[in-house]
Biopython code that builds the backbone (N, CA, C, O; Angstrom):
import numpy as np
from Bio.PDB.StructureBuilder import StructureBuilder

atoms = [
    (1, "MET", "N", (0.845, -1.161, 0.000)),
    (1, "MET", "CA", (0.000, 0.000, 0.000)),
    (1, "MET", "C", (0.902, 1.240, 0.000)),
    (1, "MET", "O", (1.840, 1.311, 0.794)),
    (2, "PRO", "N", (0.643, 2.188, -0.850)),
    (2, "PRO", "CA", (1.470, 3.392, -0.914)),
    (2, "PRO", "C", (1.389, 4.208, 0.378)),
    (2, "PRO", "O", (0.349, 4.258, 1.034)),
    (3, "ALA", "N", (2.487, 4.833, 0.720)),
    (3, "ALA", "CA", (2.535, 5.662, 1.916)),
    (3, "ALA", "C", (2.241, 7.107, 1.565)),
    (3, "ALA", "O", (2.651, 7.598, 0.514)),
    (4, "LYS", "N", (1.535, 7.776, 2.444)),
    (4, "LYS", "CA", (1.285, 9.206, 2.281)),
    (4, "LYS", "C", (2.151, 9.928, 3.300)),
    (4, "LYS", "O", (1.994, 9.744, 4.507)),
    (5, "VAL", "N", (3.065, 10.750, 2.806)),
    (5, "VAL", "CA", (4.026, 11.419, 3.674)),
    (5, "VAL", "C", (3.886, 12.913, 3.481)),
    (5, "VAL", "O", (3.711, 13.395, 2.362)),
    (6, "GLY", "N", (3.965, 13.648, 4.595)),
    (6, "GLY", "CA", (3.916, 15.098, 4.532)),
    (6, "GLY", "C", (5.304, 15.667, 4.292)),
    (6, "GLY", "O", (6.129, 15.057, 3.612)),
    (7, "VAL", "N", (5.550, 16.823, 4.847)),
    (7, "VAL", "CA", (6.823, 17.510, 4.675)),
    (7, "VAL", "C", (7.911, 16.802, 5.461)),
    (7, "VAL", "O", (7.713, 16.440, 6.621)),
    (8, "VAL", "N", (9.057, 16.605, 4.830)),
    (8, "VAL", "CA", (10.197, 15.963, 5.474)),
    (8, "VAL", "C", (11.389, 16.901, 5.362)),
    (8, "VAL", "O", (11.690, 17.398, 4.277)),
    (9, "LYS", "N", (12.067, 17.143, 6.477)),
    (9, "LYS", "CA", (13.263, 17.991, 6.479)),
    (9, "LYS", "C", (14.439, 17.157, 6.959)),
    (9, "LYS", "O", (14.459, 16.697, 8.100)),
    (10, "VAL", "N", (15.417, 16.965, 6.085)),
    (10, "VAL", "CA", (16.609, 16.192, 6.423)),
    (10, "VAL", "C", (17.733, 17.180, 6.710)),
    (10, "VAL", "O", (18.094, 17.986, 5.853)),
    (11, "ILE", "N", (18.278, 17.115, 7.907)),
    (11, "ILE", "CA", (19.364, 18.017, 8.288)),
    (11, "ILE", "C", (20.700, 17.460, 7.817)),
    (11, "ILE", "O", (21.469, 18.162, 7.160)),
    (12, "THR", "N", (20.979, 16.214, 8.145)),
    (12, "THR", "CA", (22.249, 15.617, 7.748)),
    (12, "THR", "C", (22.112, 14.104, 7.675)),
    (12, "THR", "O", (21.278, 13.512, 8.360)),
    (13, "LEU", "N", (22.933, 13.489, 6.843)),
    (13, "LEU", "CA", (23.014, 12.035, 6.739)),
    (13, "LEU", "C", (24.479, 11.654, 6.781)),
    (13, "LEU", "O", (25.312, 12.289, 6.133)),
    (14, "SER", "N", (24.794, 10.626, 7.536)),
    (14, "SER", "CA", (26.182, 10.161, 7.566)),
    (14, "SER", "C", (26.449, 9.254, 6.379)),
    (14, "SER", "O", (25.532, 8.918, 5.629)),
    (15, "SER", "N", (27.698, 8.858, 6.207)),
    (15, "SER", "CA", (28.064, 8.071, 5.028)),
    (15, "SER", "C", (27.501, 6.658, 5.052)),
    (15, "SER", "O", (27.404, 6.030, 3.998)),
    (16, "SER", "N", (27.127, 6.137, 6.210)),
    (16, "SER", "CA", (26.603, 4.775, 6.271)),
    (16, "SER", "C", (25.123, 4.748, 6.633)),
    (16, "SER", "O", (24.633, 3.728, 7.118)),
    (17, "SER", "N", (24.407, 5.832, 6.414)),
    (17, "SER", "CA", (23.000, 5.876, 6.789)),
    (17, "SER", "C", (22.095, 5.629, 5.582)),
    (17, "SER", "O", (22.533, 5.675, 4.432)),
    (18, "ILE", "N", (20.828, 5.367, 5.877)),
    (18, "ILE", "CA", (19.818, 5.140, 4.848)),
    (18, "ILE", "C", (18.679, 6.112, 5.088)),
    (18, "ILE", "O", (18.231, 6.284, 6.222)),
    (19, "PHE", "N", (18.210, 6.748, 4.023)),
    (19, "PHE", "CA", (17.037, 7.619, 4.097)),
    (19, "PHE", "C", (16.006, 7.064, 3.129)),
    (19, "PHE", "O", (16.264, 6.964, 1.929)),
    (20, "ASN", "N", (14.850, 6.707, 3.645)),
    (20, "ASN", "CA", (13.823, 6.103, 2.806)),
    (20, "ASN", "C", (12.469, 6.677, 3.165)),
    (20, "ASN", "O", (12.138, 6.835, 4.340)),
    (21, "ILE", "N", (11.690, 6.987, 2.142)),
    (21, "ILE", "CA", (10.296, 7.377, 2.329)),
    (21, "ILE", "C", (9.472, 6.512, 1.388)),
    (21, "ILE", "O", (9.714, 6.491, 0.181)),
    (22, "GLY", "N", (8.512, 5.809, 1.936)),
    (22, "GLY", "CA", (7.651, 4.986, 1.098)),
    (22, "GLY", "C", (7.908, 3.510, 1.298)),
    (22, "GLY", "O", (8.547, 3.095, 2.265)),
    (23, "ASP", "N", (7.404, 2.733, 0.373)),
    (23, "ASP", "CA", (7.513, 1.283, 0.460)),
    (23, "ASP", "C", (8.917, 0.836, 0.096)),
    (23, "ASP", "O", (9.543, 1.393, -0.806)),
    (24, "VAL", "N", (9.402, -0.167, 0.797)),
    (24, "VAL", "CA", (10.739, -0.688, 0.524)),
    (24, "VAL", "C", (10.750, -2.179, 0.851)),
    (24, "VAL", "O", (10.116, -2.619, 1.809)),
    (25, "TYR", "N", (11.470, -2.940, 0.053)),
    (25, "TYR", "CA", (11.585, -4.377, 0.288)),
    (25, "TYR", "C", (12.795, -4.694, 1.154)),
    (25, "TYR", "O", (12.690, -5.446, 2.122)),
    (26, "ASN", "N", (13.940, -4.123, 0.808)),
    (26, "ASN", "CA", (15.171, -4.459, 1.519)),
    (26, "ASN", "C", (16.078, -3.231, 1.554)),
    (26, "ASN", "O", (16.271, -2.569, 0.534)),
    (27, "MET", "N", (16.634, -2.929, 2.726)),
    (27, "MET", "CA", (17.607, -1.849, 2.854)),
    (27, "MET", "C", (18.865, -2.433, 3.490)),
    (27, "MET", "O", (18.789, -3.171, 4.472)),
    (28, "SER", "N", (20.016, -2.099, 2.923)),
    (28, "SER", "CA", (21.262, -2.674, 3.395)),
    (28, "SER", "C", (22.372, -1.618, 3.380)),
    (28, "SER", "O", (23.066, -1.465, 2.375)),
    (29, "PRO", "N", (22.541, -0.892, 4.488)),
    (29, "PRO", "CA", (23.625, 0.097, 4.518)),
    (29, "PRO", "C", (24.980, -0.593, 4.573)),
    (29, "PRO", "O", (25.127, -1.649, 5.189)),
    (30, "GLN", "N", (25.963, 0.012, 3.926)),
    (30, "GLN", "CA", (27.293, -0.583, 3.900)),
    (30, "GLN", "C", (28.328, 0.488, 4.199)),
    (30, "GLN", "O", (28.238, 1.612, 3.705)),
    (31, "ALA", "N", (29.300, 0.133, 5.005)),
    (31, "ALA", "CA", (30.397, 1.048, 5.321)),
    (31, "ALA", "C", (31.613, 0.220, 5.697)),
    (31, "ALA", "O", (31.488, -0.902, 6.189)),
    (32, "TRP", "N", (32.789, 0.783, 5.460)),
    (32, "TRP", "CA", (34.007, 0.103, 5.855)),
    (32, "TRP", "C", (35.012, 1.145, 6.311)),
    (32, "TRP", "O", (35.003, 2.286, 5.850)),
    (33, "VAL", "N", (35.878, 0.730, 7.224)),
    (33, "VAL", "CA", (36.852, 1.655, 7.791)),
    (33, "VAL", "C", (38.097, 0.866, 8.195)),
    (33, "VAL", "O", (38.010, -0.306, 8.560)),
    (34, "LYS", "N", (39.219, 1.502, 8.127)),
    (34, "LYS", "CA", (40.477, 0.898, 8.563)),
    (34, "LYS", "C", (41.085, 1.821, 9.606)),
    (34, "LYS", "O", (41.267, 3.010, 9.345)),
    (35, "THR", "N", (41.402, 1.296, 10.779)),
    (35, "THR", "CA", (41.872, 2.110, 11.887)),
    (35, "THR", "C", (43.237, 1.627, 12.349)),
    (35, "THR", "O", (43.459, 0.429, 12.530)),
    (36, "PHE", "N", (44.135, 2.562, 12.535)),
    (36, "PHE", "CA", (45.448, 2.265, 13.097)),
    (36, "PHE", "C", (45.596, 3.079, 14.373)),
    (36, "PHE", "O", (45.290, 4.271, 14.387)),
    (37, "ALA", "N", (46.061, 2.449, 15.438)),
    (37, "ALA", "CA", (46.198, 3.158, 16.706)),
    (37, "ALA", "C", (47.417, 2.628, 17.453)),
    (37, "ALA", "O", (47.804, 1.471, 17.293)),
    (38, "GLY", "N", (48.001, 3.471, 18.250)),
    (38, "GLY", "CA", (49.190, 3.111, 19.015)),
    (38, "GLY", "C", (48.845, 2.554, 20.379)),
    (38, "GLY", "O", (47.679, 2.333, 20.705)),
    (39, "GLY", "N", (49.880, 2.333, 21.166)),
    (39, "GLY", "CA", (49.697, 1.797, 22.512)),
    (39, "GLY", "C", (48.914, 2.751, 23.389)),
    (39, "GLY", "O", (49.117, 3.964, 23.320)),
    (40, "GLY", "N", (48.028, 2.228, 24.208)),
    (40, "GLY", "CA", (47.209, 3.051, 25.084)),
    (40, "GLY", "C", (45.951, 3.576, 24.427)),
    (40, "GLY", "O", (45.211, 4.339, 25.048)),
    (41, "SER", "N", (45.689, 3.195, 23.203)),
    (41, "SER", "CA", (44.488, 3.665, 22.512)),
    (41, "SER", "C", (43.289, 2.800, 22.866)),
    (41, "SER", "O", (43.440, 1.652, 23.285)),
    (42, "PHE", "N", (42.108, 3.353, 22.697)),
    (42, "PHE", "CA", (40.824, 2.667, 22.883)),
    (42, "PHE", "C", (40.610, 2.182, 24.312)),
    (42, "PHE", "O", (39.931, 1.176, 24.518)),
    (43, "ASN", "N", (41.163, 2.859, 25.287)),
    (43, "ASN", "CA", (40.936, 2.502, 26.686)),
    (43, "ASN", "C", (39.681, 3.202, 27.185)),
    (43, "ASN", "O", (39.482, 4.389, 26.928)),
    (44, "THR", "N", (38.839, 2.470, 27.895)),
    (44, "THR", "CA", (37.631, 3.053, 28.474)),
    (44, "THR", "C", (37.559, 2.667, 29.941)),
    (44, "THR", "O", (38.128, 1.659, 30.361)),
    (45, "GLY", "N", (36.867, 3.465, 30.700)),
    (45, "GLY", "CA", (36.700, 3.164, 32.116)),
    (45, "GLY", "C", (37.063, 4.357, 32.966)),
    (45, "GLY", "O", (37.414, 5.419, 32.454)),
    (46, "THR", "N", (36.974, 4.174, 34.271)),
    (46, "THR", "CA", (37.313, 5.245, 35.212)),
    (46, "THR", "C", (38.584, 4.867, 35.950)),
    (46, "THR", "O", (38.799, 3.703, 36.287)),
    (47, "GLY", "N", (39.411, 5.847, 36.192)),
    (47, "GLY", "CA", (40.642, 5.632, 36.961)),
    (47, "GLY", "C", (41.722, 4.900, 36.184)),
    (47, "GLY", "O", (42.506, 4.169, 36.790)),
    (48, "ILE", "N", (41.795, 5.061, 34.892)),
    (48, "ILE", "CA", (42.811, 4.391, 34.090)),
    (48, "ILE", "C", (44.095, 5.204, 34.146)),
    (48, "ILE", "O", (44.085, 6.416, 33.932)),
    (49, "LYS", "N", (45.186, 4.533, 34.433)),
    (49, "LYS", "CA", (46.500, 5.181, 34.429)),
    (49, "LYS", "C", (47.386, 4.432, 33.438)),
    (49, "LYS", "O", (47.626, 3.233, 33.578)),
    (50, "ILE", "N", (47.858, 5.152, 32.453)),
    (50, "ILE", "CA", (48.684, 4.553, 31.411)),
    (50, "ILE", "C", (50.016, 5.272, 31.394)),
    (50, "ILE", "O", (50.066, 6.500, 31.336)),
    (51, "ASP", "N", (51.080, 4.519, 31.443)),
    (51, "ASP", "CA", (52.420, 5.105, 31.410)),
    (51, "ASP", "C", (53.187, 4.469, 30.255)),
    (51, "ASP", "O", (53.819, 3.423, 30.406)),
    (52, "ILE", "N", (53.116, 5.119, 29.113)),
    (52, "ILE", "CA", (53.825, 4.644, 27.936)),
    (52, "ILE", "C", (54.866, 5.700, 27.589)),
    (52, "ILE", "O", (54.527, 6.823, 27.215)),
    (53, "GLN", "N", (56.114, 5.333, 27.714)),
    (53, "GLN", "CA", (57.174, 6.294, 27.457)),
    (53, "GLN", "C", (57.240, 6.676, 25.985)),
    (53, "GLN", "O", (57.415, 7.848, 25.651)),
    (54, "ARG", "N", (57.104, 5.709, 25.122)),
    (54, "ARG", "CA", (57.203, 5.971, 23.696)),
    (54, "ARG", "C", (56.267, 5.012, 22.954)),
    (54, "ARG", "O", (56.311, 3.801, 23.167)),
    (55, "SER", "N", (55.437, 5.557, 22.100)),
    (55, "SER", "CA", (54.499, 4.733, 21.352)),
    (55, "SER", "C", (54.510, 5.174, 19.898)),
    (55, "SER", "O", (54.178, 6.319, 19.591)),
    (56, "ASN", "N", (54.885, 4.288, 19.019)),
    (56, "ASN", "CA", (54.899, 4.561, 17.587)),
    (56, "ASN", "C", (54.042, 3.515, 16.876)),
    (56, "ASN", "O", (54.082, 2.331, 17.211)),
    (57, "THR", "N", (53.283, 3.959, 15.910)),
    (57, "THR", "CA", (52.493, 3.059, 15.088)),
    (57, "THR", "C", (52.981, 3.190, 13.655)),
    (57, "THR", "O", (52.769, 4.213, 13.004)),
    (58, "TYR", "N", (53.629, 2.151, 13.177)),
    (58, "TYR", "CA", (54.144, 2.146, 11.813)),
    (58, "TYR", "C", (53.196, 1.336, 10.940)),
    (58, "TYR", "O", (52.861, 0.199, 11.270)),
    (59, "VAL", "N", (52.769, 1.913, 9.839)),
    (59, "VAL", "CA", (51.809, 1.261, 8.957)),
    (59, "VAL", "C", (52.414, 1.174, 7.572)),
    (59, "VAL", "O", (52.803, 2.184, 6.986)),
    (60, "ASN", "N", (52.489, -0.042, 7.055)),
    (60, "ASN", "CA", (52.916, -0.270, 5.691)),
    (60, "ASN", "C", (51.833, -1.102, 5.016)),
    (60, "ASN", "O", (51.898, -2.332, 5.008)),
    (61, "ASP", "N", (50.855, -0.436, 4.458)),
    (61, "ASP", "CA", (49.705, -1.102, 3.864)),
    (61, "ASP", "C", (49.701, -0.819, 2.367)),
    (61, "ASP", "O", (49.261, 0.246, 1.933)),
    (62, "SER", "N", (50.187, -1.764, 1.590)),
    (62, "SER", "CA", (50.277, -1.554, 0.153)),
    (62, "SER", "C", (49.035, -2.018, -0.599)),
    (62, "SER", "O", (48.971, -1.874, -1.820)),
    (63, "GLU", "N", (48.052, -2.568, 0.097)),
    (63, "GLU", "CA", (46.837, -3.037, -0.566)),
    (63, "GLU", "C", (45.951, -1.853, -0.929)),
    (63, "GLU", "O", (45.764, -0.938, -0.127)),
    (64, "VAL", "N", (45.411, -1.877, -2.132)),
    (64, "VAL", "CA", (44.504, -0.824, -2.554)),
    (64, "VAL", "C", (43.123, -1.063, -1.952)),
    (64, "VAL", "O", (42.473, -0.122, -1.498)),
    (65, "MET", "N", (42.671, -2.318, -1.947)),
    (65, "MET", "CA", (41.379, -2.674, -1.387)),
    (65, "MET", "C", (41.550, -3.936, -0.551)),
    (65, "MET", "O", (42.102, -4.926, -1.031)),
    (66, "ASP", "N", (41.083, -3.912, 0.693)),
    (66, "ASP", "CA", (41.228, -5.066, 1.574)),
    (66, "ASP", "C", (40.170, -6.127, 1.303)),
    (66, "ASP", "O", (40.499, -7.295, 1.100)),
    (67, "GLN", "N", (38.917, -5.729, 1.300)),
    (67, "GLN", "CA", (37.842, -6.690, 1.077)),
    (67, "GLN", "C", (36.717, -5.987, 0.336)),
    (67, "GLN", "O", (36.316, -4.884, 0.707)),
    (68, "SER", "N", (36.219, -6.612, -0.691)),
    (68, "SER", "CA", (35.154, -6.029, -1.485)),
    (68, "SER", "C", (33.810, -6.260, -0.831)),
    (68, "SER", "O", (33.520, -7.359, -0.359)),
    (69, "ILE", "N", (32.985, -5.219, -0.802)),
    (69, "ILE", "CA", (31.632, -5.340, -0.260)),
    (69, "ILE", "C", (30.632, -5.080, -1.390)),
    (69, "ILE", "O", (29.501, -4.673, -1.125)),
    (70, "LEU", "N", (31.021, -5.304, -2.613)),
    (70, "LEU", "CA", (30.169, -4.990, -3.759)),
    (70, "LEU", "C", (28.955, -5.904, -3.883)),
    (70, "LEU", "O", (27.878, -5.443, -4.260)),
    (71, "ASP", "N", (29.108, -7.178, -3.576)),
    (71, "ASP", "CA", (28.024, -8.138, -3.791)),
    (71, "ASP", "C", (27.172, -8.357, -2.546)),
    (71, "ASP", "O", (26.520, -9.394, -2.428)),
    (72, "ASN", "N", (27.163, -7.422, -1.632)),
    (72, "ASN", "CA", (26.433, -7.586, -0.375)),
    (72, "ASN", "C", (25.135, -6.794, -0.385)),
    (72, "ASN", "O", (24.652, -6.405, 0.679)),
    (73, "ALA", "N", (24.571, -6.551, -1.527)),
    (73, "ALA", "CA", (23.353, -5.742, -1.587)),
    (73, "ALA", "C", (22.117, -6.598, -1.624)),
    (73, "ALA", "O", (21.004, -6.074, -1.675)),
]
sb = StructureBuilder()
sb.init_structure("model")
sb.init_model(0)
sb.init_chain("A")
sb.init_seg("    ")
for serial, (resi, resn, name, xyz) in enumerate(atoms, 1):
    if name == "N":
        sb.init_residue(resn, " ", resi, " ")
    sb.init_atom(name, np.array(xyz, "f"), 0.0, 1.0, " ", f" {name:<3s}", serial, name[0])
structure = sb.get_structure()
């Protein structure tokens, strides 16, 4: 059954979001990211004490594409 929609105001959409108005069979958002971080990164909690004198993150990534997500629709 068709949907009746009034005024819609979209402020912002992120790169992995979906905006749909009306009937839809399947929606599949896709996003990929590669993260490099040094020692002491991604720590969560209260009262964390980290003592790292020297932290270096060396990245040698010669791949153009790590994994294809083309056929996941």
